[in-house]
PyMOL Python script that loads the backbone (N, CA, C, O; Angstrom):
from pymol import cmd

cmd.read_pdbstr("""\
ATOM      1  N   MET A   1    -215.933  33.085 183.154  1.00  0.00           N
ATOM      2  CA  MET A   1    -215.869  31.859 182.643  1.00  0.00           C
ATOM      3  C   MET A   1    -214.415  31.066 182.802  1.00  0.00           C
ATOM      4  O   MET A   1    -213.533  31.669 182.190  1.00  0.00           O
ATOM      5  N   GLY A   2    -213.975  29.937 183.430  1.00  0.00           N
ATOM      6  CA  GLY A   2    -212.807  29.585 183.570  1.00  0.00           C
ATOM      7  C   GLY A   2    -211.987  29.137 182.535  1.00  0.00           C
ATOM      8  O   GLY A   2    -212.609  28.944 181.490  1.00  0.00           O
ATOM      9  N   ASP A   3    -210.726  28.896 182.486  1.00  0.00           N
ATOM     10  CA  ASP A   3    -209.743  28.728 181.180  1.00  0.00           C
ATOM     11  C   ASP A   3    -210.160  27.306 180.619  1.00  0.00           C
ATOM     12  O   ASP A   3    -209.989  27.108 179.416  1.00  0.00           O
ATOM     13  N   LEU A   4    -210.658  26.375 181.354  1.00  0.00           N
ATOM     14  CA  LEU A   4    -210.811  25.205 180.943  1.00  0.00           C
ATOM     15  C   LEU A   4    -212.550  25.002 179.996  1.00  0.00           C
ATOM     16  O   LEU A   4    -212.726  24.383 178.946  1.00  0.00           O
ATOM     17  N   ALA A   5    -213.313  25.553 180.598  1.00  0.00           N
ATOM     18  CA  ALA A   5    -214.641  25.797 180.049  1.00  0.00           C
ATOM     19  C   ALA A   5    -214.374  26.917 178.688  1.00  0.00           C
ATOM     20  O   ALA A   5    -215.139  26.836 177.727  1.00  0.00           O
ATOM     21  N   LYS A   6    -213.423  27.786 178.688  1.00  0.00           N
ATOM     22  CA  LYS A   6    -213.478  28.458 177.386  1.00  0.00           C
ATOM     23  C   LYS A   6    -212.569  27.498 176.440  1.00  0.00           C
ATOM     24  O   LYS A   6    -212.814  27.265 175.256  1.00  0.00           O
ATOM     25  N   PHE A   7    -211.774  27.126 176.981  1.00  0.00           N
ATOM     26  CA  PHE A   7    -211.047  26.136 175.896  1.00  0.00           C
ATOM     27  C   PHE A   7    -211.785  24.929 175.294  1.00  0.00           C
ATOM     28  O   PHE A   7    -211.450  24.628 174.148  1.00  0.00           O
ATOM     29  N   LEU A   8    -212.690  24.228 175.860  1.00  0.00           N
ATOM     30  CA  LEU A   8    -213.729  23.431 175.499  1.00  0.00           C
ATOM     31  C   LEU A   8    -214.804  24.124 174.560  1.00  0.00           C
ATOM     32  O   LEU A   8    -215.162  23.558 173.528  1.00  0.00           O
ATOM     33  N   ARG A   9    -215.253  25.213 174.891  1.00  0.00           N
ATOM     34  CA  ARG A   9    -215.987  26.047 174.056  1.00  0.00           C
ATOM     35  C   ARG A   9    -215.479  26.170 172.657  1.00  0.00           C
ATOM     36  O   ARG A   9    -216.100  25.637 171.737  1.00  0.00           O
ATOM     37  N   GLU A  10    -214.426  26.818 172.456  1.00  0.00           N
ATOM     38  CA  GLU A  10    -213.556  26.962 171.401  1.00  0.00           C
ATOM     39  C   GLU A  10    -213.217  25.720 170.677  1.00  0.00           C
ATOM     40  O   GLU A  10    -213.433  25.717 169.465  1.00  0.00           O
ATOM     41  N   ILE A  11    -212.726  24.676 171.225  1.00  0.00           N
ATOM     42  CA  ILE A  11    -212.698  23.390 170.454  1.00  0.00           C
ATOM     43  C   ILE A  11    -213.850  22.632 169.931  1.00  0.00           C
ATOM     44  O   ILE A  11    -213.863  21.951 168.906  1.00  0.00           O
ATOM     45  N   ARG A  12    -214.915  22.853 170.846  1.00  0.00           N
ATOM     46  CA  ARG A  12    -216.254  22.444 169.995  1.00  0.00           C
ATOM     47  C   ARG A  12    -216.502  23.390 168.854  1.00  0.00           C
ATOM     48  O   ARG A  12    -217.118  22.818 167.954  1.00  0.00           O
ATOM     49  N   GLN A  13    -216.245  24.575 168.607  1.00  0.00           N
ATOM     50  CA  GLN A  13    -216.872  25.374 167.456  1.00  0.00           C
ATOM     51  C   GLN A  13    -215.699  25.276 166.483  1.00  0.00           C
ATOM     52  O   GLN A  13    -215.909  25.835 165.406  1.00  0.00           O
ATOM     53  N   ARG A  14    -214.612  24.739 166.615  1.00  0.00           N
ATOM     54  CA  ARG A  14    -213.491  24.543 165.008  1.00  0.00           C
ATOM     55  C   ARG A  14    -214.149  23.699 164.152  1.00  0.00           C
ATOM     56  O   ARG A  14    -214.517  22.649 164.678  1.00  0.00           O
ATOM     57  N   PRO A  15    -214.425  23.852 162.912  1.00  0.00           N
ATOM     58  CA  PRO A  15    -214.645  23.169 162.154  1.00  0.00           C
ATOM     59  C   PRO A  15    -213.575  21.987 161.936  1.00  0.00           C
ATOM     60  O   PRO A  15    -214.127  20.922 161.656  1.00  0.00           O
ATOM     61  N   GLU A  16    -212.697  21.950 161.976  1.00  0.00           N
ATOM     62  CA  GLU A  16    -211.823  20.836 161.766  1.00  0.00           C
ATOM     63  C   GLU A  16    -211.750  19.925 162.983  1.00  0.00           C
ATOM     64  O   GLU A  16    -210.917  19.018 162.987  1.00  0.00           O
ATOM     65  N   VAL A  17    -212.662  20.129 164.134  1.00  0.00           N
ATOM     66  CA  VAL A  17    -212.721  19.173 164.936  1.00  0.00           C
ATOM     67  C   VAL A  17    -214.163  18.736 164.752  1.00  0.00           C
ATOM     68  O   VAL A  17    -214.461  17.546 164.650  1.00  0.00           O
ATOM     69  N   LYS A  18    -214.896  19.546 164.719  1.00  0.00           N
ATOM     70  CA  LYS A  18    -216.520  19.169 164.394  1.00  0.00           C
ATOM     71  C   LYS A  18    -216.890  18.272 163.244  1.00  0.00           C
ATOM     72  O   LYS A  18    -217.856  17.509 163.207  1.00  0.00           O
ATOM     73  N   ASN A  19    -215.900  18.492 162.223  1.00  0.00           N
ATOM     74  CA  ASN A  19    -216.142  17.793 160.898  1.00  0.00           C
ATOM     75  C   ASN A  19    -215.301  16.594 160.842  1.00  0.00           C
ATOM     76  O   ASN A  19    -215.412  15.933 159.810  1.00  0.00           O
ATOM     77  N   GLN A  20    -214.452  16.159 161.769  1.00  0.00           N
ATOM     78  CA  GLN A  20    -213.438  15.335 161.868  1.00  0.00           C
ATOM     79  C   GLN A  20    -214.143  13.892 162.469  1.00  0.00           C
ATOM     80  O   GLN A  20    -214.723  13.878 163.555  1.00  0.00           O
ATOM     81  N   PHE A  21    -214.019  12.807 161.688  1.00  0.00           N
ATOM     82  CA  PHE A  21    -214.352  11.679 162.685  1.00  0.00           C
ATOM     83  C   PHE A  21    -212.666  10.959 163.125  1.00  0.00           C
ATOM     84  O   PHE A  21    -211.696  10.673 162.424  1.00  0.00           O
ATOM     85  N   PHE A  22    -212.891  10.876 164.403  1.00  0.00           N
ATOM     86  CA  PHE A  22    -211.623  10.407 164.984  1.00  0.00           C
ATOM     87  C   PHE A  22    -211.948   8.830 165.443  1.00  0.00           C
ATOM     88  O   PHE A  22    -213.044   8.331 165.700  1.00  0.00           O
ATOM     89  N   ASP A  23    -210.504   8.165 165.459  1.00  0.00           N
ATOM     90  CA  ASP A  23    -210.542   6.884 165.444  1.00  0.00           C
ATOM     91  C   ASP A  23    -210.395   6.738 167.263  1.00  0.00           C
ATOM     92  O   ASP A  23    -209.431   7.262 167.820  1.00  0.00           O
ATOM     93  N   ALA A  24    -211.277   6.104 167.930  1.00  0.00           N
ATOM     94  CA  ALA A  24    -211.062   6.080 169.400  1.00  0.00           C
ATOM     95  C   ALA A  24    -209.972   5.578 169.962  1.00  0.00           C
ATOM     96  O   ALA A  24    -209.530   6.036 171.015  1.00  0.00           O
ATOM     97  N   LYS A  25    -209.236   4.253 169.110  1.00  0.00           N
ATOM     98  CA  LYS A  25    -207.961   3.750 169.692  1.00  0.00           C
ATOM     99  C   LYS A  25    -206.888   4.706 169.711  1.00  0.00           C
ATOM    100  O   LYS A  25    -206.052   4.737 170.614  1.00  0.00           O
ATOM    101  N   PHE A  26    -206.903   5.614 168.566  1.00  0.00           N
ATOM    102  CA  PHE A  26    -205.979   6.261 168.261  1.00  0.00           C
ATOM    103  C   PHE A  26    -205.929   7.633 169.359  1.00  0.00           C
ATOM    104  O   PHE A  26    -204.891   7.987 169.918  1.00  0.00           O
ATOM    105  N   LEU A  27    -207.055   8.205 169.508  1.00  0.00           N
ATOM    106  CA  LEU A  27    -207.352   9.231 170.789  1.00  0.00           C
ATOM    107  C   LEU A  27    -206.950   8.383 172.106  1.00  0.00           C
ATOM    108  O   LEU A  27    -206.210   8.989 172.880  1.00  0.00           O
ATOM    109  N   ASN A  28    -207.240   7.365 172.394  1.00  0.00           N
ATOM    110  CA  ASN A  28    -206.969   6.696 173.539  1.00  0.00           C
ATOM    111  C   ASN A  28    -205.612   6.719 173.722  1.00  0.00           C
ATOM    112  O   ASN A  28    -205.148   7.235 174.739  1.00  0.00           O
ATOM    113  N   ASN A  29    -204.670   6.069 172.600  1.00  0.00           N
ATOM    114  CA  ASN A  29    -203.392   6.215 172.681  1.00  0.00           C
ATOM    115  C   ASN A  29    -202.728   7.334 173.109  1.00  0.00           C
ATOM    116  O   ASN A  29    -201.892   7.286 174.011  1.00  0.00           O
ATOM    117  N   VAL A  30    -203.044   8.365 172.516  1.00  0.00           N
ATOM    118  CA  VAL A  30    -202.514   9.712 172.633  1.00  0.00           C
ATOM    119  C   VAL A  30    -202.806  10.392 173.790  1.00  0.00           C
ATOM    120  O   VAL A  30    -202.019  11.223 174.243  1.00  0.00           O
ATOM    121  N   GLY A  31    -204.047  10.083 174.415  1.00  0.00           N
ATOM    122  CA  GLY A  31    -204.581  10.501 175.827  1.00  0.00           C
ATOM    123  C   GLY A  31    -203.670   9.690 176.858  1.00  0.00           C
ATOM    124  O   GLY A  31    -203.471  10.310 177.902  1.00  0.00           O
ATOM    125  N   CYS A  32    -203.116   8.516 176.782  1.00  0.00           N
ATOM    126  CA  CYS A  32    -202.095   7.731 177.673  1.00  0.00           C
ATOM    127  C   CYS A  32    -200.967   8.273 177.668  1.00  0.00           C
ATOM    128  O   CYS A  32    -200.391   8.598 178.706  1.00  0.00           O
ATOM    129  N   VAL A  33    -200.392   8.483 176.249  1.00  0.00           N
ATOM    130  CA  VAL A  33    -199.043   9.075 176.426  1.00  0.00           C
ATOM    131  C   VAL A  33    -198.853  10.339 176.818  1.00  0.00           C
ATOM    132  O   VAL A  33    -197.763  10.742 177.224  1.00  0.00           O
ATOM    133  N   LEU A  34    -199.974  11.113 176.721  1.00  0.00           N
ATOM    134  CA  LEU A  34    -200.052  12.692 177.168  1.00  0.00           C
ATOM    135  C   LEU A  34    -200.100  12.696 178.908  1.00  0.00           C
ATOM    136  O   LEU A  34    -199.451  13.440 179.645  1.00  0.00           O
ATOM    137  N   GLU A  35    -200.878  11.844 179.227  1.00  0.00           N
ATOM    138  CA  GLU A  35    -201.110  11.618 180.706  1.00  0.00           C
ATOM    139  C   GLU A  35    -199.741  11.063 181.415  1.00  0.00           C
ATOM    140  O   GLU A  35    -199.269  11.492 182.468  1.00  0.00           O
ATOM    141  N   ARG A  36    -199.224  10.035 180.618  1.00  0.00           N
ATOM    142  CA  ARG A  36    -197.894   9.626 181.313  1.00  0.00           C
ATOM    143  C   ARG A  36    -196.440  10.274 181.074  1.00  0.00           C
ATOM    144  O   ARG A  36    -195.558  10.299 181.932  1.00  0.00           O
ATOM    145  N   ARG A  37    -196.344  10.731 179.928  1.00  0.00           N
ATOM    146  CA  ARG A  37    -195.344  11.414 179.421  1.00  0.00           C
ATOM    147  C   ARG A  37    -195.247  12.798 179.305  1.00  0.00           C
ATOM    148  O   ARG A  37    -194.188  13.411 179.438  1.00  0.00           O
ATOM    149  N   GLY A  38    -196.386  13.333 179.046  1.00  0.00           N
ATOM    150  CA  GLY A  38    -196.559  14.710 178.903  1.00  0.00           C
ATOM    151  C   GLY A  38    -196.711  15.201 177.539  1.00  0.00           C
ATOM    152  O   GLY A  38    -196.779  14.425 176.586  1.00  0.00           O
ATOM    153  N   PHE A  39    -196.777  16.752 177.394  1.00  0.00           N
ATOM    154  CA  PHE A  39    -196.997  17.196 175.744  1.00  0.00           C
ATOM    155  C   PHE A  39    -196.095  16.739 174.665  1.00  0.00           C
ATOM    156  O   PHE A  39    -196.461  16.185 173.628  1.00  0.00           O
ATOM    157  N   GLU A  40    -194.716  17.063 175.054  1.00  0.00           N
ATOM    158  CA  GLU A  40    -193.765  16.791 174.103  1.00  0.00           C
ATOM    159  C   GLU A  40    -193.803  15.381 173.431  1.00  0.00           C
ATOM    160  O   GLU A  40    -193.737  15.173 172.219  1.00  0.00           O
ATOM    161  N   GLU A  41    -193.934  14.334 174.544  1.00  0.00           N
ATOM    162  CA  GLU A  41    -193.953  13.004 173.802  1.00  0.00           C
ATOM    163  C   GLU A  41    -195.449  12.759 173.037  1.00  0.00           C
ATOM    164  O   GLU A  41    -195.569  12.039 172.046  1.00  0.00           O
ATOM    165  N   ALA A  42    -196.385  13.370 173.577  1.00  0.00           N
ATOM    166  CA  ALA A  42    -197.663  13.050 172.994  1.00  0.00           C
ATOM    167  C   ALA A  42    -197.698  13.615 171.550  1.00  0.00           C
ATOM    168  O   ALA A  42    -198.366  12.999 170.719  1.00  0.00           O
ATOM    169  N   ARG A  43    -197.071  14.672 171.207  1.00  0.00           N
ATOM    170  CA  ARG A  43    -196.952  15.243 170.145  1.00  0.00           C
ATOM    171  C   ARG A  43    -195.983  14.464 169.133  1.00  0.00           C
ATOM    172  O   ARG A  43    -196.195  14.410 167.921  1.00  0.00           O
ATOM    173  N   LEU A  44    -194.909  13.876 169.773  1.00  0.00           N
ATOM    174  CA  LEU A  44    -194.054  13.152 168.789  1.00  0.00           C
ATOM    175  C   LEU A  44    -194.851  11.868 168.416  1.00  0.00           C
ATOM    176  O   LEU A  44    -194.709  11.336 167.315  1.00  0.00           O
ATOM    177  N   PHE A  45    -195.693  11.389 169.368  1.00  0.00           N
ATOM    178  CA  PHE A  45    -196.596  10.103 169.105  1.00  0.00           C
ATOM    179  C   PHE A  45    -197.472  10.394 167.940  1.00  0.00           C
ATOM    180  O   PHE A  45    -197.666   9.590 167.029  1.00  0.00           O
ATOM    181  N   VAL A  46    -197.974  11.539 168.011  1.00  0.00           N
ATOM    182  CA  VAL A  46    -199.010  12.039 167.164  1.00  0.00           C
ATOM    183  C   VAL A  46    -198.192  12.375 165.637  1.00  0.00           C
ATOM    184  O   VAL A  46    -198.711  12.113 164.552  1.00  0.00           O
ATOM    185  N   TRP A  47    -197.096  12.877 165.760  1.00  0.00           N
ATOM    186  CA  TRP A  47    -196.337  13.423 164.349  1.00  0.00           C
ATOM    187  C   TRP A  47    -196.006  11.794 163.819  1.00  0.00           C
ATOM    188  O   TRP A  47    -196.188  11.477 162.643  1.00  0.00           O
ATOM    189  N   ASP A  48    -195.584  10.985 164.675  1.00  0.00           N
ATOM    190  CA  ASP A  48    -195.108   9.629 163.952  1.00  0.00           C
ATOM    191  C   ASP A  48    -196.538   9.031 163.099  1.00  0.00           C
ATOM    192  O   ASP A  48    -196.586   8.439 162.020  1.00  0.00           O
ATOM    193  N   SER A  49    -197.632   9.426 164.014  1.00  0.00           N
ATOM    194  CA  SER A  49    -199.101   8.816 163.234  1.00  0.00           C
ATOM    195  C   SER A  49    -199.396   9.496 162.073  1.00  0.00           C
ATOM    196  O   SER A  49    -200.121   8.983 161.220  1.00  0.00           O
ATOM    197  N   HIS A  50    -198.826  10.801 161.918  1.00  0.00           N
ATOM    198  CA  HIS A  50    -199.482  11.681 161.062  1.00  0.00           C
ATOM    199  C   HIS A  50    -198.802  10.970 159.342  1.00  0.00           C
ATOM    200  O   HIS A  50    -199.033  11.412 158.217  1.00  0.00           O
ATOM    201  N   PHE A  51    -198.083   9.967 159.677  1.00  0.00           N
ATOM    202  CA  PHE A  51    -197.667   9.594 158.330  1.00  0.00           C
ATOM    203  C   PHE A  51    -198.497   8.302 157.844  1.00  0.00           C
ATOM    204  O   PHE A  51    -198.373   7.820 156.719  1.00  0.00           O
ATOM    205  N   ARG A  52    -199.248   7.870 158.710  1.00  0.00           N
ATOM    206  CA  ARG A  52    -200.324   6.887 158.285  1.00  0.00           C
ATOM    207  C   ARG A  52    -201.213   7.392 157.578  1.00  0.00           C
ATOM    208  O   ARG A  52    -201.696   8.333 158.208  1.00  0.00           O
ATOM    209  N   GLY A  53    -201.804   7.246 156.378  1.00  0.00           N
ATOM    210  CA  GLY A  53    -202.663   7.680 155.527  1.00  0.00           C
ATOM    211  C   GLY A  53    -204.260   7.879 156.361  1.00  0.00           C
ATOM    212  O   GLY A  53    -204.954   8.893 156.287  1.00  0.00           O
ATOM    213  N   ASP A  54    -204.559   6.744 157.071  1.00  0.00           N
ATOM    214  CA  ASP A  54    -205.708   6.899 157.769  1.00  0.00           C
ATOM    215  C   ASP A  54    -205.834   7.506 158.706  1.00  0.00           C
ATOM    216  O   ASP A  54    -206.992   7.630 159.103  1.00  0.00           O
ATOM    217  N   LEU A  55    -204.770   8.143 159.473  1.00  0.00           N
ATOM    218  CA  LEU A  55    -204.684   9.128 160.714  1.00  0.00           C
ATOM    219  C   LEU A  55    -204.192  10.430 160.346  1.00  0.00           C
ATOM    220  O   LEU A  55    -204.147  11.345 161.168  1.00  0.00           O
ATOM    221  N   GLU A  56    -203.757  10.578 158.938  1.00  0.00           N
ATOM    222  CA  GLU A  56    -203.360  11.951 158.894  1.00  0.00           C
ATOM    223  C   GLU A  56    -204.148  13.074 159.167  1.00  0.00           C
ATOM    224  O   GLU A  56    -203.707  14.005 159.841  1.00  0.00           O
ATOM    225  N   LYS A  57    -205.425  13.063 158.639  1.00  0.00           N
ATOM    226  CA  LYS A  57    -205.973  14.240 159.144  1.00  0.00           C
ATOM    227  C   LYS A  57    -206.273  14.582 160.812  1.00  0.00           C
ATOM    228  O   LYS A  57    -206.257  15.664 161.398  1.00  0.00           O
ATOM    229  N   GLN A  58    -206.511  13.405 161.241  1.00  0.00           N
ATOM    230  CA  GLN A  58    -207.057  13.330 162.592  1.00  0.00           C
ATOM    231  C   GLN A  58    -205.503  13.902 163.433  1.00  0.00           C
ATOM    232  O   GLN A  58    -205.597  14.636 164.417  1.00  0.00           O
ATOM    233  N   ALA A  59    -204.304  13.514 162.964  1.00  0.00           N
ATOM    234  CA  ALA A  59    -203.289  13.727 163.697  1.00  0.00           C
ATOM    235  C   ALA A  59    -202.765  15.131 163.601  1.00  0.00           C
ATOM    236  O   ALA A  59    -201.948  15.545 164.424  1.00  0.00           O
ATOM    237  N   VAL A  60    -203.329  16.063 162.363  1.00  0.00           N
ATOM    238  CA  VAL A  60    -203.277  17.456 162.382  1.00  0.00           C
ATOM    239  C   VAL A  60    -204.182  17.901 163.348  1.00  0.00           C
ATOM    240  O   VAL A  60    -203.755  18.721 164.161  1.00  0.00           O
ATOM    241  N   THR A  61    -205.403  17.512 163.432  1.00  0.00           N
ATOM    242  CA  THR A  61    -206.172  18.406 164.081  1.00  0.00           C
ATOM    243  C   THR A  61    -205.714  17.893 165.603  1.00  0.00           C
ATOM    244  O   THR A  61    -205.793  18.770 166.464  1.00  0.00           O
ATOM    245  N   VAL A  62    -205.290  16.708 166.001  1.00  0.00           N
ATOM    246  CA  VAL A  62    -205.032  16.599 167.296  1.00  0.00           C
ATOM    247  C   VAL A  62    -203.472  17.244 167.667  1.00  0.00           C
ATOM    248  O   VAL A  62    -203.093  17.430 168.823  1.00  0.00           O
ATOM    249  N   LEU A  63    -202.869  17.464 166.764  1.00  0.00           N
ATOM    250  CA  LEU A  63    -201.392  18.323 167.013  1.00  0.00           C
ATOM    251  C   LEU A  63    -201.991  19.744 167.369  1.00  0.00           C
ATOM    252  O   LEU A  63    -201.566  20.372 168.338  1.00  0.00           O
ATOM    253  N   GLY A  64    -202.876  20.168 166.645  1.00  0.00           N
ATOM    254  CA  GLY A  64    -203.550  21.707 166.927  1.00  0.00           C
ATOM    255  C   GLY A  64    -204.106  21.868 168.172  1.00  0.00           C
ATOM    256  O   GLY A  64    -203.850  22.816 168.915  1.00  0.00           O
ATOM    257  N   ILE A  65    -204.967  20.840 168.457  1.00  0.00           N
ATOM    258  CA  ILE A  65    -205.520  20.638 169.791  1.00  0.00           C
ATOM    259  C   ILE A  65    -204.501  20.495 170.950  1.00  0.00           C
ATOM    260  O   ILE A  65    -204.847  21.118 171.954  1.00  0.00           O
ATOM    261  N   LEU A  66    -203.454  19.897 171.042  1.00  0.00           N
ATOM    262  CA  LEU A  66    -202.447  19.835 172.026  1.00  0.00           C
ATOM    263  C   LEU A  66    -201.706  20.993 172.066  1.00  0.00           C
ATOM    264  O   LEU A  66    -201.454  21.425 173.191  1.00  0.00           O
ATOM    265  N   GLY A  67    -201.316  21.573 171.159  1.00  0.00           N
ATOM    266  CA  GLY A  67    -200.828  23.228 171.145  1.00  0.00           C
ATOM    267  C   GLY A  67    -201.749  23.942 171.933  1.00  0.00           C
ATOM    268  O   GLY A  67    -201.448  24.446 173.015  1.00  0.00           O
ATOM    269  N   GLU A  68    -202.819  23.996 171.440  1.00  0.00           N
ATOM    270  CA  GLU A  68    -203.952  24.921 172.489  1.00  0.00           C
ATOM    271  C   GLU A  68    -203.912  24.616 173.972  1.00  0.00           C
ATOM    272  O   GLU A  68    -203.708  25.386 174.910  1.00  0.00           O
ATOM    273  N   MET A  69    -204.198  23.078 173.964  1.00  0.00           N
ATOM    274  CA  MET A  69    -204.152  22.638 175.343  1.00  0.00           C
ATOM    275  C   MET A  69    -203.117  23.030 176.163  1.00  0.00           C
ATOM    276  O   MET A  69    -203.336  23.466 177.293  1.00  0.00           O
ATOM    277  N   GLU A  70    -201.809  22.896 175.619  1.00  0.00           N
ATOM    278  CA  GLU A  70    -200.601  23.461 176.559  1.00  0.00           C
ATOM    279  C   GLU A  70    -200.561  24.946 176.930  1.00  0.00           C
ATOM    280  O   GLU A  70    -199.683  25.348 177.694  1.00  0.00           O
ATOM    281  N   LYS A  71    -201.569  25.861 176.367  1.00  0.00           N
ATOM    282  CA  LYS A  71    -201.696  27.082 176.850  1.00  0.00           C
ATOM    283  C   LYS A  71    -202.672  27.146 178.087  1.00  0.00           C
ATOM    284  O   LYS A  71    -202.700  28.099 178.866  1.00  0.00           O
ATOM    285  N   VAL A  72    -203.400  26.122 178.173  1.00  0.00           N
ATOM    286  CA  VAL A  72    -204.339  25.999 179.458  1.00  0.00           C
ATOM    287  C   VAL A  72    -203.663  25.984 180.424  1.00  0.00           C
ATOM    288  O   VAL A  72    -202.744  25.165 180.397  1.00  0.00           O
ATOM    289  N   GLU A  73    -203.794  26.793 181.588  1.00  0.00           N
ATOM    290  CA  GLU A  73    -202.831  26.180 182.818  1.00  0.00           C
ATOM    291  C   GLU A  73    -203.420  25.070 183.426  1.00  0.00           C
ATOM    292  O   GLU A  73    -202.708  24.095 183.667  1.00  0.00           O
ATOM    293  N   PRO A  74    -204.874  25.057 183.777  1.00  0.00           N
ATOM    294  CA  PRO A  74    -205.236  23.725 184.498  1.00  0.00           C
ATOM    295  C   PRO A  74    -204.855  22.447 183.687  1.00  0.00           C
ATOM    296  O   PRO A  74    -204.498  21.392 184.213  1.00  0.00           O
ATOM    297  N   LEU A  75    -204.980  22.679 182.241  1.00  0.00           N
ATOM    298  CA  LEU A  75    -204.584  21.335 181.412  1.00  0.00           C
ATOM    299  C   LEU A  75    -203.043  21.093 181.426  1.00  0.00           C
ATOM    300  O   LEU A  75    -202.613  19.949 181.276  1.00  0.00           O
ATOM    301  N   LYS A  76    -202.166  22.206 181.614  1.00  0.00           N
ATOM    302  CA  LYS A  76    -200.925  22.026 181.694  1.00  0.00           C
ATOM    303  C   LYS A  76    -200.400  21.366 182.998  1.00  0.00           C
ATOM    304  O   LYS A  76    -199.480  20.549 182.965  1.00  0.00           O
ATOM    305  N   LYS A  77    -200.944  21.702 184.015  1.00  0.00           N
ATOM    306  CA  LYS A  77    -200.893  21.363 185.458  1.00  0.00           C
ATOM    307  C   LYS A  77    -201.465  19.808 185.811  1.00  0.00           C
ATOM    308  O   LYS A  77    -201.019  19.119 186.728  1.00  0.00           O
ATOM    309  N   ASN A  78    -202.208  19.532 185.177  1.00  0.00           N
ATOM    310  CA  ASN A  78    -202.861  18.193 185.469  1.00  0.00           C
ATOM    311  C   ASN A  78    -202.955  17.521 184.087  1.00  0.00           C
ATOM    312  O   ASN A  78    -203.840  17.893 183.317  1.00  0.00           O
ATOM    313  N   LEU A  79    -201.996  16.443 183.691  1.00  0.00           N
ATOM    314  CA  LEU A  79    -202.159  15.700 182.518  1.00  0.00           C
ATOM    315  C   LEU A  79    -203.048  14.977 182.412  1.00  0.00           C
ATOM    316  O   LEU A  79    -203.349  14.538 181.302  1.00  0.00           O
ATOM    317  N   ALA A  80    -203.724  14.640 183.522  1.00  0.00           N
ATOM    318  CA  ALA A  80    -204.784  13.476 183.802  1.00  0.00           C
ATOM    319  C   ALA A  80    -206.037  13.926 183.094  1.00  0.00           C
ATOM    320  O   ALA A  80    -206.790  13.114 182.557  1.00  0.00           O
ATOM    321  N   ILE A  81    -206.248  15.187 183.097  1.00  0.00           N
ATOM    322  CA  ILE A  81    -207.495  15.979 182.682  1.00  0.00           C
ATOM    323  C   ILE A  81    -207.267  16.054 181.105  1.00  0.00           C
ATOM    324  O   ILE A  81    -208.120  15.733 180.278  1.00  0.00           O
ATOM    325  N   GLY A  82    -205.839  16.580 180.778  1.00  0.00           N
ATOM    326  CA  GLY A  82    -205.521  16.753 179.235  1.00  0.00           C
ATOM    327  C   GLY A  82    -206.060  15.340 178.593  1.00  0.00           C
ATOM    328  O   GLY A  82    -206.899  15.211 177.701  1.00  0.00           O
ATOM    329  N   GLY A  83    -205.387  14.383 179.253  1.00  0.00           N
ATOM    330  CA  GLY A  83    -205.465  13.039 178.623  1.00  0.00           C
ATOM    331  C   GLY A  83    -206.801  12.609 178.274  1.00  0.00           C
ATOM    332  O   GLY A  83    -207.195  12.196 177.184  1.00  0.00           O
ATOM    333  N   HIS A  84    -207.498  12.779 179.448  1.00  0.00           N
ATOM    334  CA  HIS A  84    -209.165  12.411 179.503  1.00  0.00           C
ATOM    335  C   HIS A  84    -210.012  13.245 178.223  1.00  0.00           C
ATOM    336  O   HIS A  84    -210.889  12.729 177.531  1.00  0.00           O
ATOM    337  N   LEU A  85    -209.570  14.497 178.119  1.00  0.00           N
ATOM    338  CA  LEU A  85    -209.965  15.278 177.169  1.00  0.00           C
ATOM    339  C   LEU A  85    -209.830  14.676 175.690  1.00  0.00           C
ATOM    340  O   LEU A  85    -210.700  14.397 174.865  1.00  0.00           O
ATOM    341  N   ILE A  86    -208.429  14.576 175.646  1.00  0.00           N
ATOM    342  CA  ILE A  86    -208.154  13.868 174.369  1.00  0.00           C
ATOM    343  C   ILE A  86    -208.554  12.641 174.031  1.00  0.00           C
ATOM    344  O   ILE A  86    -208.671  12.331 172.845  1.00  0.00           O
ATOM    345  N   LYS A  87    -208.830  11.739 175.088  1.00  0.00           N
ATOM    346  CA  LYS A  87    -209.424  10.572 174.796  1.00  0.00           C
ATOM    347  C   LYS A  87    -211.116  10.719 174.131  1.00  0.00           C
ATOM    348  O   LYS A  87    -211.718  10.071 173.276  1.00  0.00           O
ATOM    349  N   ASN A  88    -211.452  11.762 174.892  1.00  0.00           N
ATOM    350  CA  ASN A  88    -213.135  11.942 174.620  1.00  0.00           C
ATOM    351  C   ASN A  88    -213.154  13.158 173.305  1.00  0.00           C
ATOM    352  O   ASN A  88    -214.280  13.543 172.990  1.00  0.00           O
ATOM    353  N   ILE A  89    -212.356  13.565 172.792  1.00  0.00           N
ATOM    354  CA  ILE A  89    -212.513  14.574 171.931  1.00  0.00           C
ATOM    355  C   ILE A  89    -213.385  14.400 170.857  1.00  0.00           C
ATOM    356  O   ILE A  89    -213.853  15.426 170.364  1.00  0.00           O
ATOM    357  N   GLY A  90    -213.760  13.127 170.303  1.00  0.00           N
ATOM    358  CA  GLY A  90    -214.781  12.981 169.462  1.00  0.00           C
ATOM    359  C   GLY A  90    -215.970  13.118 169.923  1.00  0.00           C
ATOM    360  O   GLY A  90    -216.786  13.626 169.154  1.00  0.00           O
ATOM    361  N   LYS A  91    -216.404  12.737 171.221  1.00  0.00           N
ATOM    362  CA  LYS A  91    -217.633  13.103 171.784  1.00  0.00           C
ATOM    363  C   LYS A  91    -217.812  14.448 172.270  1.00  0.00           C
ATOM    364  O   LYS A  91    -218.974  14.831 172.406  1.00  0.00           O
ATOM    365  N   VAL A  92    -216.663  15.403 172.618  1.00  0.00           N
ATOM    366  CA  VAL A  92    -217.174  16.479 173.127  1.00  0.00           C
ATOM    367  C   VAL A  92    -217.394  17.443 171.624  1.00  0.00           C
ATOM    368  O   VAL A  92    -218.131  18.428 171.659  1.00  0.00           O
ATOM    369  N   SER A  93    -216.938  17.186 170.805  1.00  0.00           N
ATOM    370  CA  SER A  93    -217.019  18.066 169.330  1.00  0.00           C
ATOM    371  C   SER A  93    -218.396  17.614 168.764  1.00  0.00           C
ATOM    372  O   SER A  93    -218.800  18.135 167.725  1.00  0.00           O
ATOM    373  N   ARG A  94    -219.072  16.744 169.351  1.00  0.00           N
ATOM    374  CA  ARG A  94    -220.450  16.377 168.679  1.00  0.00           C
ATOM    375  C   ARG A  94    -221.351  17.071 169.417  1.00  0.00           C
ATOM    376  O   ARG A  94    -222.551  17.003 169.150  1.00  0.00           O
TER     377      ARG A  94
END
""", "prot")
cmd.dss("prot")
cmd.show_as("cartoon", "prot")
cmd.util.cbc("prot")
cmd.orient("prot")
């Protein structure tokens, strides 16, 4: 099994991902930042959003996902794939 498929399988099984409602606009913004600026800027964007009460739990979950994504070589090399996954993480987890 490839690294990407293994990553997706593991993310789908995480309770904090399965049980989390994700705001589509928030995920879209994070995905766009990841695609254009990389993991560090995406983490900073999410961290800043962490202080909004309505996004706090989502932000913590997304920070964990970003950390795991960075360990997957195909996602590290191709930020567009990572951005797409973040934008659709709510769909992937269902």
